[in-house]
C-alpha positions as CSV (number, residue, x, y, z in Angstrom):
1,M,-30.3,35.6,-49.1
2,T,-29.4,33.4,-46.2
3,R,-27.5,30.2,-47.3
4,V,-28.4,26.9,-45.6
5,A,-25.5,24.3,-45.6
6,T,-25.3,21.2,-43.4
7,I,-22.0,19.8,-44.7
8,P,-19.7,22.1,-42.6
9,L,-21.9,21.3,-39.5
10,Q,-21.6,17.6,-40.3
11,A,-17.8,17.7,-40.5
12,T,-17.6,19.6,-37.2
13,L,-19.9,17.3,-35.5
14,S,-18.1,14.2,-36.9
15,G,-14.8,15.5,-35.5
16,A,-16.5,16.0,-32.1
17,I,-17.9,12.4,-32.2
18,Q,-14.5,11.0,-33.0
19,R,-13.0,12.9,-30.0
20,S,-15.8,11.6,-27.7
21,Q,-15.2,8.1,-28.9
22,Q,-11.5,8.4,-28.2
23,N,-12.1,9.8,-24.8
24,L,-14.6,7.0,-24.0
25,A,-12.1,4.4,-25.2
26,A,-9.4,5.9,-23.1
27,S,-11.6,5.7,-20.0
28,Q,-12.6,2.1,-20.7
29,L,-8.9,1.2,-21.1
30,Q,-8.2,2.8,-17.7
31,L,-11.0,0.7,-16.2
32,A,-9.6,-2.5,-17.7
33,T,-6.0,-1.9,-16.8
34,E,-6.6,0.2,-13.6
35,K,-3.8,2.4,-14.9
36,K,-3.8,6.0,-16.0
37,V,-1.6,5.4,-19.0
38,T,-0.3,2.3,-20.8
39,D,3.4,3.4,-21.1
40,Y,5.9,5.6,-19.3
41,A,5.8,8.2,-22.1
42,G,2.2,9.0,-21.0
43,L,3.4,9.9,-17.5
44,G,5.4,12.9,-18.7
45,L,7.7,14.4,-16.1
46,D,6.5,11.7,-13.5
47,A,8.1,8.9,-15.6
48,V,11.6,9.5,-14.1
49,R,10.2,9.5,-10.6
50,T,8.2,6.3,-11.2
51,L,11.1,4.4,-12.7
52,S,13.4,5.4,-9.8
53,A,10.7,4.3,-7.3
54,R,10.3,1.0,-9.1
55,S,14.0,0.3,-9.0
56,M,14.0,1.0,-5.2
57,L,10.9,-1.2,-4.8
58,A,12.6,-4.1,-6.6
59,T,15.6,-3.7,-4.3
60,Q,13.5,-3.7,-1.1
61,E,11.6,-6.8,-2.3
62,T,14.9,-8.6,-2.9
63,Y,15.9,-7.7,0.7
64,K,12.6,-9.0,2.0
65,T,13.1,-12.3,0.1
66,N,16.6,-12.7,1.5
67,I,15.3,-12.0,5.0
68,G,12.5,-14.5,4.5
69,R,15.0,-17.3,3.6
70,V,17.2,-16.4,6.6
71,S,14.2,-16.4,8.9
72,T,13.3,-19.9,7.7
73,T,16.9,-21.1,8.4
74,L,16.9,-19.6,11.9
75,S,13.6,-21.3,12.7
76,L,15.2,-24.6,11.7
77,Y,18.1,-23.9,14.0
78,Q,15.6,-23.2,16.8
79,A,13.7,-26.4,16.2
80,N,16.8,-28.5,16.3
81,L,18.3,-26.8,19.4
82,E,15.0,-27.1,21.3
83,Q,14.9,-30.8,20.3
84,I,18.4,-31.3,21.8
85,D,17.5,-29.4,24.9
86,S,14.3,-31.4,25.4
87,S,16.0,-34.8,24.8
88,V,19.0,-34.1,27.0
89,S,16.9,-32.6,29.8
90,D,14.7,-35.7,29.9
91,L,17.8,-37.8,30.1
92,R,19.1,-35.7,33.0
93,E,15.8,-36.3,34.9
94,E,16.1,-40.0,34.3
95,L,19.7,-40.1,35.5
96,Y,18.7,-38.3,38.7
97,T,15.9,-40.8,39.2
98,A,18.3,-43.7,38.7
99,M,20.8,-42.2,41.1
100,G,18.1,-41.8,43.8
101,T,16.6,-45.3,43.5
102,G,19.6,-47.3,42.4
103,N,17.4,-48.9,39.7
104,S,18.0,-48.3,36.0
105,P,15.6,-50.3,33.9
106,G,15.6,-48.9,30.4
107,L,18.3,-46.3,31.2
108,Q,20.8,-47.6,28.6
109,G,18.1,-47.3,25.9
110,M,17.3,-43.8,26.9
111,I,20.9,-42.7,26.8
112,K,21.2,-44.1,23.3
113,D,18.0,-42.4,22.2
114,A,19.2,-39.1,23.6
115,F,22.5,-39.5,21.7
116,A,20.6,-40.4,18.5
117,D,18.4,-37.3,18.9
118,L,21.6,-35.2,19.4
119,R,23.2,-36.7,16.3
120,A,20.1,-36.3,14.1
121,S,19.6,-32.7,15.2
122,L,23.3,-31.7,14.6
123,N,23.3,-33.4,11.2
124,A,19.9,-31.8,10.2
125,K,19.8,-30.4,6.6
126,E,18.1,-27.6,4.8
127,A,17.7,-28.2,1.0
128,G,20.3,-31.0,1.3
129,I,22.9,-28.8,3.1
130,P,23.9,-29.5,6.7
131,L,22.7,-26.7,9.0
132,F,25.5,-26.9,11.6
133,A,28.4,-27.5,9.3
134,G,29.5,-23.9,8.5
135,S,31.2,-24.1,5.1
136,Q,32.1,-27.8,5.4
137,T,28.9,-28.9,3.6
138,S,30.4,-32.0,2.0
139,A,30.3,-34.1,5.2
140,T,28.1,-34.3,8.3
141,P,29.2,-32.0,11.0
142,F,28.8,-34.5,13.9
143,L,30.8,-37.6,13.2
144,P,30.1,-40.3,15.9
145,E,27.5,-42.7,14.6
146,S,26.7,-44.4,17.9
147,L,27.1,-43.9,21.6
148,E,29.9,-46.5,21.7
149,D,31.9,-44.4,19.2
150,T,32.4,-41.8,21.9
151,I,34.4,-44.1,24.1
152,G,37.9,-42.7,24.4
153,L,37.0,-40.0,21.8
154,D,38.5,-36.5,22.2
155,P,35.4,-34.2,22.1
156,A,37.1,-32.0,19.5
157,D,37.4,-35.0,17.1
158,A,33.6,-35.5,17.2
159,F,33.0,-32.4,14.9
160,A,33.8,-31.6,11.3
161,N,32.3,-28.1,11.1
162,D,34.2,-24.8,10.9
163,S,33.4,-21.3,12.1
164,V,32.5,-19.8,8.7
165,R,29.1,-18.1,8.7
166,Q,26.7,-17.4,6.0
167,S,25.8,-13.8,5.1
168,T,23.0,-12.1,3.3
169,R,22.2,-8.5,2.3
170,A,19.1,-7.4,4.3
171,G,19.2,-3.7,3.7
172,D,21.1,-0.8,2.3
173,G,24.6,-1.4,3.7
174,V,23.2,-4.0,6.1
175,N,24.6,-7.6,6.0
176,V,23.3,-10.3,8.3
177,E,25.7,-13.0,9.3
178,Y,24.1,-16.2,10.7
179,G,24.8,-19.8,11.4
180,I,25.7,-22.1,14.3
181,G,28.4,-24.8,14.2
182,A,27.8,-28.2,15.7
183,S,30.8,-27.8,18.0
184,E,29.3,-24.6,19.4
185,V,26.2,-26.5,20.5
186,A,27.4,-29.9,21.7
187,S,31.1,-29.7,22.6
188,G,30.0,-29.5,26.2
189,L,27.7,-32.5,25.9
190,M,30.3,-34.8,24.4
191,P,32.2,-35.4,27.7
192,A,28.9,-36.3,29.4
193,F,28.0,-38.9,26.7
194,R,31.5,-40.2,26.7
195,A,31.4,-40.7,30.5
196,L,28.0,-42.5,30.3
197,A,29.2,-44.7,27.4
198,E,32.4,-45.7,29.3
199,A,30.3,-46.5,32.5
200,G,27.8,-48.6,30.6
201,P,26.1,-50.7,29.7
202,F,23.6,-50.1,32.5
203,G,21.5,-53.0,33.7
204,E,18.5,-53.2,36.0
205,T,20.5,-51.8,39.0
206,L,23.5,-49.5,39.3
207,T,26.8,-50.4,40.7
208,D,28.7,-47.9,42.9
209,D,31.1,-47.1,40.1
210,Q,28.1,-46.5,37.8
211,K,26.5,-44.2,40.3
212,Q,29.7,-42.1,40.5
213,A,30.0,-42.1,36.7
214,I,26.4,-40.8,36.5
215,A,27.1,-38.1,39.1
216,D,30.1,-36.9,37.1
217,A,28.0,-37.1,33.9
218,L,25.2,-35.0,35.4
219,D,27.7,-32.2,36.2
220,L,28.9,-32.4,32.6
221,L,25.3,-32.5,31.3
222,D,24.5,-29.3,33.2
223,T,27.4,-27.6,31.5
224,G,26.4,-29.0,28.1
225,I,22.7,-27.9,28.5
226,T,23.8,-24.4,29.4
227,Q,25.8,-24.3,26.1
228,V,22.8,-25.5,24.1
229,R,20.6,-22.9,25.6
230,S,23.2,-20.2,25.1
231,A,23.3,-21.1,21.4
232,N,19.5,-21.0,21.2
233,A,19.4,-17.6,22.9
234,G,21.9,-16.2,20.4
235,N,19.8,-17.7,17.6
236,G,16.7,-16.0,19.2
237,R,18.5,-12.6,19.2
238,K,19.3,-13.1,15.5
239,Q,15.7,-13.9,14.8
240,A,14.6,-10.7,16.5
241,Q,17.1,-8.7,14.4
242,V,15.8,-10.4,11.2
243,E,12.2,-9.7,12.1
244,T,13.0,-6.0,12.6
245,L,14.7,-5.9,9.3
246,S,11.8,-7.7,7.6
247,D,9.3,-5.1,9.1
248,R,11.5,-2.3,7.9
249,A,11.7,-3.7,4.4
250,Q,7.9,-4.2,4.3
251,D,7.3,-0.6,5.4
252,R,9.5,0.6,2.6
253,V,7.8,-1.7,0.1
254,D,4.4,-0.3,1.2
255,L,5.7,3.3,0.9
256,L,7.2,2.8,-2.6
257,T,4.1,0.9,-3.8
258,K,2.0,3.9,-2.6
259,V,4.3,6.4,-4.4
260,I,4.1,4.4,-7.6
261,G,0.4,4.0,-7.3
262,S,-0.2,7.7,-6.8
263,V,1.3,8.3,-10.2
264,E,0.3,5.2,-12.2
265,D,-3.0,3.9,-10.7
266,A,-6.3,5.2,-12.0
267,D,-9.0,6.5,-9.7
268,L,-11.6,3.8,-10.6
269,G,-14.4,5.8,-9.0
270,Q,-13.6,8.9,-11.2
271,V,-13.1,6.6,-14.2
272,A,-16.6,5.2,-13.8
273,I,-18.0,8.7,-13.6
274,D,-16.0,9.8,-16.7
275,I,-17.3,6.7,-18.6
276,T,-20.9,7.6,-17.8
277,Q,-20.5,11.2,-18.8
278,R,-18.6,10.4,-22.0
279,Q,-21.3,7.9,-23.0
280,T,-23.9,10.5,-22.4
281,V,-22.0,13.1,-24.5
282,L,-21.4,10.5,-27.3
283,Q,-25.1,9.5,-27.4
284,A,-26.1,13.2,-27.5
285,S,-23.6,13.7,-30.4
286,Y,-25.1,10.7,-32.3
287,S,-28.7,12.2,-31.8
288,V,-27.7,15.6,-33.0
289,F,-25.8,14.1,-36.0
290,A,-28.9,12.0,-36.8
291,Q,-31.1,15.1,-36.7
292,L,-28.7,17.1,-38.8
293,N,-28.7,14.4,-41.5
294,S,-32.5,14.3,-41.5
295,M,-32.8,18.0,-42.3
296,S,-33.9,18.9,-45.8
297,L,-34.3,22.2,-47.8
298,V,-37.8,21.0,-48.6
299,N,-38.7,21.7,-45.0
300,F,-37.8,25.4,-45.4
301,L,-39.6,25.8,-48.8
302,K,-43.0,24.7,-47.6
């Protein structure tokens, strides 16, 4: 006689339903987190590789952050150097005009304004620290407070900076030194401003002595402007180096992110397909289980 028993079938089907539920829950978790697994243990042998890649990624991101700060500082150097260049160049043009016409209305004020621009630029700060001071950050690097303070002043005594440079790690075994001292920018300009201060004040017209003093000052200004532009050119080369290092760090960040993603990140398209399939399997399991439960021996005895 054939024996009809549904309990073993129910137990088998119940286990299959539980597995389907677990598989569906795993797929839904992948969809929510966009990760294949929730911990490194789930990665198996790939865990060591991923941890190593993450360590290298953190290092490269640190390099990129360092480079970003240096890039900002170099941009501030550039802005201040260009301000000095523009202001002194405008003054140079006015001095040539005054020499040619013999008239000098407003010339004294323009000389003072150019000196004030020079002082403001050389004493510019970043986060409260003077840019052009080197390591002497407790005092302003350019000392004269007014044009008159340059009269009889030795140019070397106008500066309080030193030659110490800042350094940052920008790559494996790569340190970038950067910084510009105030004396490197304006030591050539100080004799020109001193000559103009000693020849002034300038009135509406120039005297012969003032014309000669302006002629001497123009030669000194040319030397000083060359020094300013040389400092700016050096800063520009440093900016190009930093930009190259930044691009290199970003390329490595992108590569390592891709390596990590290939191990950790879930394929969301495949996850969506898996969820649909597993929902279908689970629904089918529920239907079969319901049909099995509705079976009765009475149906076979009729």
